[in-house]
Backbone as a printed PyTorch tensor [residue, N CA C, xyz], in Angstrom:
tensor([[[ 41.3810,  15.9130,  22.1430],
         [ 40.4250,  15.5040,  21.3940],
         [ 39.3280,  14.3440,  21.8470]],

        [[ 37.7300,  13.8910,  21.9910],
         [ 37.3240,  13.1950,  22.7550],
         [ 37.3730,  11.6040,  21.9430]],

        [[ 37.1660,  11.0430,  22.5490],
         [ 37.3490,   9.2750,  21.7410],
         [ 36.2080,  10.0890,  20.4810]],

        [[ 35.2140,  10.2450,  20.7610],
         [ 33.9030,  10.5790,  19.8770],
         [ 34.1700,  11.3830,  18.6860]],

        [[ 34.8900,  12.3430,  18.7370],
         [ 35.9380,  13.0350,  17.5030],
         [ 36.6090,  12.6940,  17.0290]],

        [[ 37.2250,  11.3820,  17.6470],
         [ 38.6040,  11.1200,  17.0440],
         [ 38.2110,   9.9310,  16.1140]],

        [[ 37.2080,   9.6310,  16.4390],
         [ 36.1560,   8.2040,  15.9030],
         [ 35.6300,   8.8450,  14.3790]],

        [[ 35.1220,  10.1220,  14.8410],
         [ 34.4910,  10.9140,  13.5380],
         [ 35.4770,  11.6760,  13.0140]],

        [[ 35.9500,  11.7650,  12.8070],
         [ 37.5370,  12.6680,  12.1360],
         [ 37.9980,  11.3030,  11.4250]],

        [[ 38.2650,  10.3320,  11.8370],
         [ 38.7840,   9.0650,  11.1440],
         [ 37.8580,   8.8530,   9.9780]],

        [[ 36.6170,   8.5750,  10.1800],
         [ 35.7700,   8.3000,   9.4270],
         [ 35.7750,   9.0650,   8.2060]],

        [[ 35.7270,  10.6370,   8.1440],
         [ 35.2390,  11.6690,   7.2700],
         [ 36.8180,  11.3700,   6.5260]],

        [[ 38.1020,  10.8780,   6.9340],
         [ 38.9630,  10.9000,   6.0800],
         [ 38.7550,   9.8330,   5.2960]],

        [[ 38.3790,   8.9620,   5.6520],
         [ 38.4690,   7.6910,   4.9090],
         [ 36.8430,   7.2210,   3.8320]],

        [[ 36.0330,   8.3070,   4.0700],
         [ 34.7120,   8.7470,   3.2520],
         [ 35.6200,   7.9350,   1.7820]],

        [[ 34.3240,   7.2060,   1.0190],
         [ 34.9600,   7.3400,  -0.3660],
         [ 34.3200,   8.1200,  -1.3980]],

        [[ 34.7510,   8.4310,  -2.2110],
         [ 34.5300,   9.6150,  -3.1520],
         [ 33.1070,   8.8820,  -3.8100]],

        [[ 32.7670,  10.5120,  -4.3960],
         [ 31.2230,  10.1210,  -5.0660],
         [ 31.1330,   9.1200,  -5.9970]],

        [[ 30.2290,   8.4720,  -6.3420],
         [ 30.3100,   7.8420,  -7.4610],
         [ 28.3640,   8.1620,  -8.5850]],

        [[ 28.2840,   8.5340,  -9.4940],
         [ 27.1580,   8.1920, -10.1070],
         [ 26.3280,   7.2590, -10.3260]],

        [[ 25.2790,   7.2880,  -9.6430],
         [ 23.8700,   6.6770,  -9.8300],
         [ 23.9530,   5.3770, -11.2110]],

        [[ 23.9640,   4.1450, -11.0000],
         [ 24.2010,   3.5040, -11.9710],
         [ 23.2130,   4.1260, -12.7730]],

        [[ 23.0030,   4.0850, -14.4650],
         [ 21.2480,   4.5000, -15.0930],
         [ 20.9500,   3.1030, -15.0950]],

        [[ 19.5200,   2.4910, -14.8800],
         [ 19.1130,   1.6160, -15.1120],
         [ 18.1920,   1.6320, -16.0980]],

        [[ 18.1610,   0.5920, -17.1710],
         [ 16.9860,   1.2320, -18.2460],
         [ 16.8030,  -0.0250, -18.8650]],

        [[ 15.8450,  -0.1260, -18.1070],
         [ 14.8330,  -1.8430, -18.3040],
         [ 14.1460,  -1.7740, -19.7340]],

        [[ 14.1660,  -2.6740, -20.5250],
         [ 13.6340,  -2.8480, -21.9530],
         [ 12.1880,  -3.5380, -21.1010]],

        [[ 10.8190,  -2.7970, -21.1480],
         [  9.4920,  -3.1430, -21.0370],
         [  8.8310,  -3.6650, -21.9210]],

        [[  8.6740,  -5.3250, -22.0870],
         [  7.7940,  -5.3900, -23.1170],
         [  6.3250,  -5.7930, -22.6720]],

        [[  5.4630,  -5.2680, -23.7230],
         [  4.2110,  -5.2230, -23.6410],
         [  3.2320,  -6.5670, -22.7110]],

        [[  2.5990,  -6.6740, -21.9520],
         [  2.2900,  -7.6720, -21.1980],
         [  0.7390,  -7.2540, -20.4460]],

        [[ -0.0870,  -8.3180, -20.5720],
         [ -1.2780,  -7.8460, -19.9340],
         [ -0.9130,  -7.5600, -18.6730]],

        [[ -1.1120,  -6.5870, -18.1350],
         [ -0.7340,  -5.8030, -16.6370],
         [ -2.1830,  -6.0840, -15.8890]],

        [[ -3.0200,  -5.9540, -16.1120],
         [ -4.2990,  -6.4450, -15.6760],
         [ -4.1590,  -7.8910, -14.7450]],

        [[ -3.8400,  -8.8430, -15.7240],
         [ -3.8100, -10.3340, -15.7130],
         [ -2.5270, -10.5250, -14.4940]],

        [[ -1.0490, -10.4210, -15.1960],
         [ -0.1720,  -9.8900, -14.6010],
         [ -0.5780,  -9.4530, -12.8500]],

        [[ -0.9980,  -8.4090, -12.6810],
         [ -1.1720,  -7.5710, -11.4070],
         [ -2.1820,  -8.6080, -10.5320]],

        [[ -3.7310,  -9.2620, -11.1800],
         [ -4.3440,  -9.9030, -10.5880],
         [ -3.4020, -11.1230,  -9.8510]],

        [[ -2.6560, -12.2420, -10.8090],
         [ -1.3670, -13.1110, -10.4530],
         [ -0.7100, -12.7790,  -9.3430]],

        [[ -0.1950, -11.8880,  -9.5450],
         [  0.7570, -11.4460,  -7.7500],
         [  0.2400, -10.8280,  -6.7070]],

        [[ -0.8650, -10.0050,  -6.9590],
         [ -1.8990,  -9.6470,  -6.4940],
         [ -2.2020, -11.1120,  -5.0410]],

        [[ -2.5780, -12.2670,  -5.7140],
         [ -3.0440, -13.6790,  -5.3520],
         [ -2.1690, -13.9320,  -4.9270]],

        [[ -0.8550, -13.9790,  -5.3580],
         [  0.5450, -14.6240,  -4.6910],
         [  0.8550, -14.0060,  -3.3690]],

        [[  0.5150, -12.8300,  -2.8390],
         [  0.6470, -12.3970,  -2.0250],
         [ -0.5070, -11.7870,  -1.0200]],

        [[ -1.2470, -12.7900,  -0.8820],
         [ -2.9430, -12.7580,  -0.6080],
         [ -4.1350, -12.3370,  -0.6140]],

        [[ -3.8970, -11.5320,  -1.8190],
         [ -4.6140, -10.1350,  -2.0020],
         [ -5.7640, -10.7110,  -3.0300]],

        [[ -6.7830, -10.1050,  -3.0810],
         [ -8.1270, -10.4910,  -3.8260],
         [ -8.1190,  -9.2020,  -4.6440]],

        [[ -8.5040,  -9.1020,  -6.2130],
         [ -8.6480,  -8.5820,  -7.1590],
         [ -9.5420,  -8.9880,  -7.7340]],

        [[-10.8210,  -7.3150,  -7.6400],
         [-11.7590,  -7.1810,  -8.1900],
         [-12.2560,  -6.4050,  -9.4020]],

        [[-12.3150,  -7.2670, -10.5620],
         [-11.2920,  -6.2390, -11.9990],
         [-13.2810,  -5.9010, -12.3090]],

        [[-14.1490,  -5.9870, -11.8610],
         [-15.5020,  -5.7600, -12.9810],
         [-16.4560,  -4.6290, -11.9120]],

        [[-17.0800,  -3.6220, -12.5870],
         [-17.7700,  -2.9930, -11.7210],
         [-17.5340,  -2.0980, -11.2280]],

        [[-16.4180,  -1.7110, -11.1150],
         [-15.5270,  -0.3540, -10.7800],
         [-15.9910,  -0.0800,  -9.0650]],

        [[-16.4540,   1.0740,  -9.3980],
         [-16.7020,   2.2670,  -7.5810],
         [-18.1180,   1.7350,  -7.3460]],

        [[-19.2920,   1.1090,  -8.3500],
         [-20.5440,   0.7780,  -8.0930],
         [-19.8490,  -0.3630,  -7.6480]],

        [[-19.3930,  -1.5760,  -7.9720],
         [-19.4950,  -2.4480,  -7.4380],
         [-18.6270,  -2.2480,  -6.0430]],

        [[-17.9110,  -1.5150,  -5.6020],
         [-17.2070,  -1.5630,  -4.2910],
         [-18.5470,  -1.0900,  -3.6800]],

        [[-18.8910,   0.2110,  -3.8100],
         [-20.1590,   0.7960,  -3.0470],
         [-21.0940,  -0.2460,  -2.3480]],

        [[-21.3430,  -1.3640,  -3.2810],
         [-22.2260,  -2.2520,  -3.3960],
         [-21.8170,  -2.8940,  -2.2170]],

        [[-20.6990,  -3.5910,  -2.2380],
         [-20.0800,  -4.1290,  -1.4840],
         [-19.8180,  -3.7950,   0.0970]],

        [[-19.3330,  -2.6050,   0.0440],
         [-19.7990,  -1.5660,   1.1410],
         [-20.8900,  -1.3520,   1.8100]],

        [[-21.8640,  -1.1130,   0.9210],
         [-22.8390,  -1.2700,   1.5450],
         [-23.7730,  -2.8820,   2.4490]],

        [[-23.1040,  -3.5840,   1.4100],
         [-23.2160,  -5.0660,   2.0930],
         [-22.4920,  -4.9970,   3.5250]],

        [[-21.7040,  -4.5650,   3.3840],
         [-20.6330,  -4.6260,   5.0900],
         [-21.5210,  -3.7640,   5.9770]],

        [[-22.1470,  -2.5810,   5.6280],
         [-22.8120,  -1.8700,   6.4460],
         [-23.5410,  -2.5500,   7.2780]],

        [[-25.0800,  -3.1740,   6.1210],
         [-25.7370,  -4.2150,   6.4560],
         [-25.9280,  -5.0140,   7.6490]],

        [[-24.4740,  -5.6520,   7.6760],
         [-24.3500,  -6.7580,   8.5300],
         [-23.2620,  -5.7660,   9.8790]],

        [[-23.9990,  -4.5550,  10.2230],
         [-23.4430,  -3.1950,  11.0040],
         [-21.9870,  -3.5490,  11.2550]],

        [[-21.1830,  -3.6250,  10.2070],
         [-19.6980,  -3.2640,  10.5670],
         [-19.2900,  -2.4310,  10.8030]],

        [[-18.0540,  -1.7500,  10.9540],
         [-17.4650,  -0.4830,  10.8050],
         [-16.7450,   0.0500,   9.5740]],

        [[-17.1950,   1.1530,   8.6080],
         [-16.5890,   0.7540,   7.0900],
         [-16.1410,   2.6160,   6.9250]],

        [[-14.6530,   2.7030,   6.9250],
         [-14.2610,   4.0500,   7.1440],
         [-13.8440,   4.6610,   5.4470]],

        [[-15.1370,   5.6270,   4.7010],
         [-14.3660,   5.7500,   3.1350],
         [-13.3990,   6.6670,   2.9240]],

        [[-12.4280,   6.7630,   2.5120],
         [-11.2700,   8.1370,   2.4870],
         [-11.5910,   8.0710,   0.2840]],

        [[-12.2820,   7.2560,   0.0390],
         [-12.2850,   7.3660,  -1.8840],
         [-13.3350,   8.1520,  -1.7740]],

        [[-13.2800,   9.4160,  -3.0530],
         [-14.2780,  10.0330,  -3.4030],
         [-15.6660,   9.3710,  -4.1120]],

        [[-16.3280,   9.1620,  -3.6120],
         [-17.8080,   8.9110,  -4.0880],
         [-17.9600,   7.0740,  -4.1330]],

        [[-17.2770,   7.0160,  -2.8070],
         [-17.7340,   5.7860,  -1.5250],
         [-17.9310,   6.1650,  -0.5660]],

        [[-18.9680,   6.2980,  -0.0550],
         [-19.1810,   6.4780,   1.4780],
         [-19.6760,   4.7420,   2.1850]],

        [[-19.2840,   5.1920,   3.4110],
         [-19.0640,   4.2010,   4.6770],
         [-20.1510,   4.6730,   5.6730]],

        [[-19.8340,   3.7300,   6.7550],
         [-20.5840,   4.5390,   7.7450],
         [-19.8180,   5.6700,   9.0440]],

        [[-18.7460,   5.4620,   8.9780],
         [-17.7680,   6.0860,   9.8780],
         [-17.1700,   7.1290,   9.3280]],

        [[-16.6720,   8.5690,  10.0840],
         [-16.2010,   9.6990,   9.6150],
         [-14.5180,   9.8170,   9.9200]],

        [[-13.9890,  10.2810,   9.1320],
         [-12.4900,  10.2120,   9.4640],
         [-12.9800,  10.7700,  11.3800]],

        [[-11.8830,  10.4300,  12.1410],
         [-12.0010,  10.5760,  13.6770],
         [-10.7120,  11.7200,  13.7180]],

        [[-11.3080,  12.4990,  14.5770],
         [ -9.9950,  14.1830,  14.8540],
         [ -8.9130,  13.3260,  15.0670]],

        [[ -8.9800,  12.0030,  16.0250],
         [ -7.6890,  10.9230,  16.4350],
         [ -7.7800,   9.5990,  15.4920]],

        [[ -6.1310,   9.5600,  15.6620],
         [ -6.0110,   8.1040,  15.6420],
         [ -6.3360,   6.9260,  16.1740]],

        [[ -6.2380,   7.1570,  17.5360],
         [ -7.2700,   5.9830,  18.7060],
         [ -8.5590,   5.8050,  18.4190]],

        [[ -9.1070,   6.6690,  17.6980],
         [-10.6740,   6.4950,  17.4960],
         [-10.7990,   5.3300,  16.4990]],

        [[ -9.9890,   5.2330,  15.2250],
         [ -9.6960,   4.2310,  14.3160],
         [ -9.1360,   2.9520,  14.8430]],

        [[ -9.3750,   2.5930,  16.3340],
         [ -8.9420,   1.2110,  16.6010],
         [-10.2800,   0.3100,  16.3580]],

        [[-11.4450,   0.6820,  16.2670],
         [-12.8090,  -0.4900,  16.0980],
         [-12.9430,  -0.9920,  14.5150]],

        [[-12.3970,   0.0190,  13.3900],
         [-12.2860,   0.2210,  12.1840],
         [-12.7490,  -1.4820,  11.6470]],

        [[-13.7190,  -1.9220,  11.2220],
         [-13.5660,  -3.0620,  10.7100],
         [-12.6330,  -3.1740,   9.2020]],

        [[-13.2070,  -1.8100,   7.9890],
         [-12.7600,  -2.0570,   6.9460],
         [-12.4890,  -0.4090,   6.6690]],

        [[-11.1550,  -0.3750,   6.2250],
         [-10.8290,   1.0570,   5.4720],
         [-10.4720,   1.2270,   4.2290]],

        [[-11.4140,   1.9630,   3.3950],
         [-10.9400,   1.9760,   2.5070],
         [-10.4050,   3.4640,   1.6500]],

        [[ -9.4680,   3.0910,   0.8920],
         [ -8.3000,   4.0820,   0.4560],
         [ -8.1060,   3.9970,  -0.6160]],

        [[ -7.9500,   5.2640,  -1.7770],
         [ -7.2370,   5.1590,  -2.9750],
         [ -6.1450,   4.6870,  -3.0580]],

        [[ -5.9300,   3.4540,  -4.0110],
         [ -4.2280,   3.6440,  -4.4880],
         [ -3.9860,   4.2010,  -5.3680]],

        [[ -2.6910,   4.8150,  -5.6280],
         [ -2.4810,   5.5290,  -6.7620],
         [ -1.4980,   5.3390,  -8.0130]],

        [[ -1.3110,   3.8750,  -7.8130],
         [ -0.2770,   2.8610,  -8.6060],
         [ -0.2210,   1.8220,  -8.5340]],

        [[ -0.4330,   0.9930,  -9.4110],
         [ -0.4840,  -0.7100,  -9.0770],
         [  0.5900,  -1.1070,  -9.7880]],

        [[  1.4500,  -2.2360,  -9.1850],
         [  2.6620,  -2.5890,  -9.9960],
         [  2.7480,  -4.2740, -10.0440]],

        [[  2.3550,  -4.4490, -11.8500],
         [  2.1560,  -5.5620, -12.0480],
         [  2.5470,  -6.8700, -11.6750]],

        [[  3.9970,  -6.7650, -11.5860],
         [  5.1320,  -7.9280, -11.2860],
         [  4.9720,  -8.2760, -10.0000]],

        [[  4.5190,  -7.0900,  -8.9990],
         [  4.5070,  -8.0930,  -7.7610],
         [  3.1600,  -7.7050,  -6.6540]],

        [[  2.1340,  -7.0030,  -7.9340],
         [  0.6220,  -7.0750,  -6.8960],
         [  1.0920,  -5.4220,  -6.0870]],

        [[  2.0180,  -4.8640,  -5.7300],
         [  2.0690,  -3.4850,  -5.0130],
         [  1.1770,  -2.5000,  -5.0450]],

        [[  1.1070,  -1.9930,  -4.3580],
         [  0.0280,  -0.2850,  -4.3910],
         [  0.4460,   0.5780,  -3.9140]],

        [[  0.6930,   1.6190,  -4.4720],
         [  1.1100,   2.5870,  -3.7930],
         [  0.2350,   3.8670,  -3.1990]],

        [[ -0.0370,   4.2680,  -1.8160],
         [ -0.5110,   4.4310,  -0.9610],
         [ -0.1820,   5.7850,  -0.3150]],

        [[ -0.8920,   7.3960,  -1.0180],
         [ -0.3450,   8.2340,  -0.3290],
         [ -1.0690,   8.4310,   1.0120]],

        [[ -1.1280,   8.7280,   2.1560],
         [ -1.7820,   9.0440,   3.0970],
         [ -1.6340,  10.3760,   3.7320]],

        [[ -2.5530,  11.0260,   3.2500],
         [ -3.0610,  12.6990,   3.7070],
         [ -3.3280,  12.6090,   5.4010]],

        [[ -4.2870,  11.5400,   5.3650],
         [ -4.9700,  11.9600,   6.8720],
         [ -3.8280,  10.8480,   8.4270]],

        [[ -4.7000,  10.3970,   9.2680],
         [ -4.1390,   9.4420,   9.5490],
         [ -3.6050,   8.6730,   9.2820]],

        [[ -2.0110,   8.9410,   9.7290],
         [ -1.1550,   7.4640,   8.5870],
         [ -1.4630,   6.2310,   9.4010]],

        [[ -2.1140,   5.5140,  10.2100],
         [ -2.0110,   4.9570,  11.0490],
         [ -3.1870,   3.5780,   9.7320]],

        [[ -3.9360,   4.3880,   9.4340],
         [ -5.0560,   4.0230,   8.9120],
         [ -4.6370,   2.1330,   7.9220]],

        [[ -4.0990,   2.5990,   6.9410],
         [ -3.8070,   1.1370,   6.3970],
         [ -3.3230,  -0.1440,   7.4110]],

        [[ -3.0310,   0.3760,   8.1170],
         [ -2.3130,  -0.7720,   9.3310],
         [ -3.2500,  -0.9570,  10.2400]],

        [[ -4.3270,  -0.3760,  10.8820],
         [ -4.7980,  -0.3500,  12.1290],
         [ -6.1270,  -1.0580,  12.0390]],

        [[ -6.3090,  -0.7540,  10.6700],
         [ -7.7520,  -1.4070,  10.7940],
         [ -7.9030,  -2.8090,  10.0770]],

        [[ -8.8530,  -3.7750,  10.5800],
         [ -9.3020,  -5.1130,  10.2550],
         [ -8.7750,  -5.5720,   9.0940]],

        [[ -9.8860,  -4.8860,   7.7600],
         [ -9.6330,  -5.3900,   6.8290],
         [ -9.0090,  -4.0670,   5.8150]],

        [[ -8.3880,  -4.0620,   4.7110],
         [ -8.1570,  -3.1380,   3.5090],
         [ -8.5950,  -3.4780,   2.6220]],

        [[ -9.3790,  -2.1170,   2.0750],
         [-10.0560,  -2.3800,   0.5460],
         [ -9.0610,  -1.3880,  -0.0950]],

        [[ -8.6320,  -1.3680,  -1.1610],
         [ -7.7500,  -0.5450,  -1.9960],
         [ -8.9580,   0.3500,  -3.1790]],

        [[ -9.0600,   1.2200,  -3.9250],
         [ -9.7240,   1.3390,  -4.7300],
         [ -8.3080,   1.8310,  -5.8050]],

        [[ -8.0800,   1.1170,  -7.4030],
         [ -7.2150,   1.6370,  -8.1440],
         [ -7.8210,   1.6810,  -9.3280]],

        [[ -7.2880,   2.9340,  -9.8260],
         [ -7.6300,   3.3180, -11.5380],
         [ -6.6960,   2.3420, -11.6130]],

        [[ -7.2900,   1.3040, -13.0190],
         [ -7.1550,   0.1330, -14.2050],
         [ -5.8450,   1.0840, -14.9800]],

        [[ -5.7760,   2.1810, -15.2020],
         [ -4.5050,   2.9740, -16.2770],
         [ -3.6480,   3.2030, -15.3510]],

        [[ -3.5470,   3.1460, -13.9300],
         [ -2.2830,   3.2310, -12.8080],
         [ -1.5560,   2.5780, -12.9360]],

        [[ -1.7270,   1.0270, -13.5970],
         [ -1.1370,   0.1930, -13.4580],
         [  0.6130,   0.3680, -14.6150]],

        [[  1.8610,  -0.4920, -13.6040],
         [  2.8120,  -0.2020, -14.2270],
         [  3.3570,  -1.6290, -14.1600]],

        [[  4.3750,  -1.9860, -15.0150],
         [  4.7670,  -3.0870, -15.0130],
         [  5.8690,  -3.6810, -14.3070]],

        [[  6.6830,  -2.5410, -13.1950],
         [  7.4160,  -3.4130, -12.3150],
         [  7.8450,  -2.1290, -11.7170]],

        [[  8.6990,  -2.5240, -10.5340],
         [  9.1880,  -1.4860,  -9.7780],
         [  9.7000,  -0.0440, -10.3390]],

        [[ 10.6530,  -0.3410, -11.1700],
         [ 11.6810,   0.4690, -12.1910],
         [ 10.4100,   1.9040, -12.4240]],

        [[  9.9380,   1.7050, -13.1930],
         [  8.4640,   2.1680, -14.1910],
         [  7.6590,   2.9520, -12.5380]],

        [[  7.7770,   2.1170, -11.5090],
         [  6.6110,   2.6190, -10.3150],
         [  7.4820,   3.7710,  -9.5310]],

        [[  8.9190,   3.9750,  -9.1600],
         [  9.6200,   4.7350,  -8.5940],
         [  9.9340,   5.9660,  -9.0340]],

        [[  9.4450,   5.7950, -10.7420],
         [  9.9240,   6.8640, -11.1790],
         [  8.7790,   7.6320, -11.2230]],

        [[  7.5030,   7.3210, -10.9110],
         [  6.0710,   7.9250, -10.8580],
         [  5.4500,   8.5130,  -9.7800]],

        [[  6.2230,   8.1180,  -8.3420],
         [  6.0300,   8.1600,  -7.0740],
         [  6.7060,   9.5450,  -6.6310]],

        [[  5.8320,  10.3910,  -5.7060],
         [  6.5270,  11.3180,  -5.4450],
         [  5.8870,  11.5120,  -3.6590]],

        [[  6.8780,  12.3010,  -3.0810],
         [  6.1530,  13.1640,  -1.8520],
         [  6.0200,  13.7910,  -1.4410]],

        [[  5.4610,  14.7930,  -0.6860],
         [  6.5970,  16.1100,   0.0400],
         [  6.6650,  15.9460,   1.2060]],

        [[  7.5770,  16.3930,   1.3360],
         [  8.2340,  16.4930,   3.1850],
         [  7.7190,  16.1570,   4.1460]],

        [[  7.6080,  15.6080,   4.7430],
         [  6.6250,  14.9240,   5.8880],
         [  5.5860,  14.2160,   5.4470]],

        [[  5.7020,  14.0060,   4.4200],
         [  4.1020,  13.1560,   3.5320],
         [  4.5350,  11.6380,   4.0550]],

        [[  3.7060,  10.9000,   4.0160],
         [  3.4180,   9.4320,   4.0740],
         [  3.3450,   8.6010,   2.7880]],

        [[  4.2960,   7.7090,   2.3010],
         [  3.4030,   7.1760,   1.4830],
         [  3.8570,   5.7950,   1.4940]],

        [[  3.1420,   4.4810,   1.1700],
         [  3.6050,   3.0550,   1.3260],
         [  3.1260,   2.3390,  -0.2670]],

        [[  4.3480,   1.1910,  -0.1670],
         [  3.9270,   0.0410,  -1.4050],
         [  2.8040,  -0.8890,  -0.1640]],

        [[  2.1910,  -1.0790,  -0.5280],
         [  1.0070,  -2.1680,   0.2880],
         [  1.0910,  -3.3610,  -0.8010]],

        [[  1.1260,  -4.2620,  -0.4800],
         [  1.5620,  -5.2450,  -1.3360],
         [  0.8670,  -6.7460,  -0.2760]],

        [[ -0.0800,  -7.0300,  -0.7240],
         [ -1.2540,  -7.8440,   0.3200],
         [ -1.4390,  -7.3500,   1.6390]],

        [[ -2.3100,  -8.4840,   2.9240],
         [ -2.4850,  -7.9400,   3.8340],
         [ -1.3300,  -8.2190,   4.9340]],

        [[ -1.4010,  -8.0520,   6.0140],
         [ -0.0460,  -8.3990,   6.7820],
         [  0.5030,  -9.5950,   7.0600]],

        [[  1.6200, -10.0610,   6.8210],
         [  1.7030, -11.2930,   6.9960],
         [  3.3100, -11.4950,   7.5990]],

        [[  3.3310, -12.5980,   8.7060],
         [  4.5700, -12.8390,   9.3650],
         [  4.6470, -14.3920,   9.1030]],

        [[  5.9200, -14.6050,   9.0050],
         [  6.7300, -16.1560,   9.2500],
         [  7.8030, -16.3690,  10.1320]],

        [[  7.6500, -15.6230,  10.6660],
         [  8.6210, -16.0340,  11.7650],
         [  8.4230, -16.5600,  12.9300]],

        [[  7.3960, -17.1840,  13.5160],
         [  7.3230, -18.2630,  14.0580],
         [  6.7710, -19.3510,  13.8750]],

        [[  7.7910, -20.2530,  14.2460],
         [  7.5680, -21.8700,  13.9150],
         [  7.6450, -21.6020,  12.8190]],

        [[  8.2600, -20.8160,  11.5210],
         [  8.2340, -20.9780,   9.9490],
         [  6.9100, -20.7710,   9.6580]],

        [[  5.8480, -20.7480,  10.2450],
         [  4.5720, -20.7190,   9.8100],
         [  4.0320, -19.5280,   9.4010]],

        [[  3.4210, -18.9310,   7.9750],
         [  2.8580, -17.8750,   7.1850],
         [  2.0680, -17.6160,   8.3570]],

        [[  1.6230, -16.4890,   8.4650],
         [  0.1100, -16.2410,   9.7870],
         [ -0.0860, -14.8000,   9.1190]],

        [[ -1.6630, -14.2960,   8.1680],
         [ -1.9410, -13.5980,   7.4280],
         [ -2.3620, -12.4360,   8.5460]],

        [[ -2.3060, -11.1880,   8.4540],
         [ -2.9200, -10.4090,   9.5310],
         [ -2.5690, -10.1090,  10.8720]],

        [[ -1.1890, -10.5650,  11.2940],
         [ -0.8540, -11.0820,  12.4310],
         [ -0.3640,  -9.4710,  13.0300]],

        [[ -0.0450,  -8.5030,  12.2770],
         [  0.1030,  -7.0770,  13.1640],
         [ -0.5310,  -5.7530,  12.0340]],

        [[ -1.4390,  -6.2590,  11.5710],
         [ -1.8610,  -5.3410,  10.4010],
         [ -3.4700,  -5.9000,   9.7320]],

        [[ -4.0360,  -5.2510,   9.1340],
         [ -4.5450,  -5.8930,   8.0680],
         [ -4.8800,  -7.7000,   7.6010]],

        [[ -6.2840,  -8.1310,   7.7350],
         [ -6.0670,  -9.1630,   7.7130],
         [ -6.5570,  -9.6450,   6.6290]],

        [[ -7.2910,  -8.8910,   5.4220],
         [ -7.3170,  -8.6280,   4.1440],
         [ -7.2460,  -7.5650,   3.7140]],

        [[ -6.6510,  -7.8730,   2.0960],
         [ -6.6620,  -6.9900,   1.2720],
         [ -7.3440,  -7.4910,  -0.2810]],

        [[ -8.4960,  -6.3640,  -0.2790],
         [ -9.1980,  -6.3440,  -1.7600],
         [ -8.9200,  -5.1980,  -2.4060]],

        [[ -8.5250,  -4.9270,  -3.7340],
         [ -8.3700,  -4.2640,  -4.7040],
         [ -9.4970,  -4.0750,  -5.6010]],

        [[-10.2530,  -3.1400,  -5.7690],
         [-11.2900,  -2.6270,  -6.7370],
         [-10.4750,  -1.9780,  -7.8840]],

        [[-10.4210,  -2.4220,  -9.3390],
         [ -9.6180,  -1.5800, -10.1970],
         [-11.2670,  -1.1920, -11.0970]],

        [[-11.1610,   0.1320, -11.4000],
         [-12.1470,   1.2990, -11.8280],
         [-11.5460,   1.9190, -13.3030]]])
């Protein structure tokens, strides 16, 4: 028997017996979800726009396009000046990507985004804007994970603010390896 097989055999004999997952029953007391979400989003360097909905978002997009910035919108009802490219490499010069958020978590400001087209979109753009239905806010991650699902091979991520790192001289750097800003428009 090879050493690899002998190690695998020993591991299989020492495997722990299966135990059921614990039941986590969190009592969610009513809280002002929008205010809590706004505070949490600000903590992670994001910005919330609560008023005006998709019309306010389109006005912002029009302003960005007037500055000759490249805006890709994947949100129905909001039009940018870039079409969805055939390859992800063509996203390299996108200034703003506008995506639909499906679920917002008040306790930490995270937003669930399912990506059906180029998976790199929320990470390669200079700035990210998410459109989020106000009715999709939940209090905590326990509620959130019970509501999200993915088909096999699909991509979904919780986005919590713009890209951040603090590993260089213990200084926080925003936008080091992804979007430099995150704006969320509630509608």
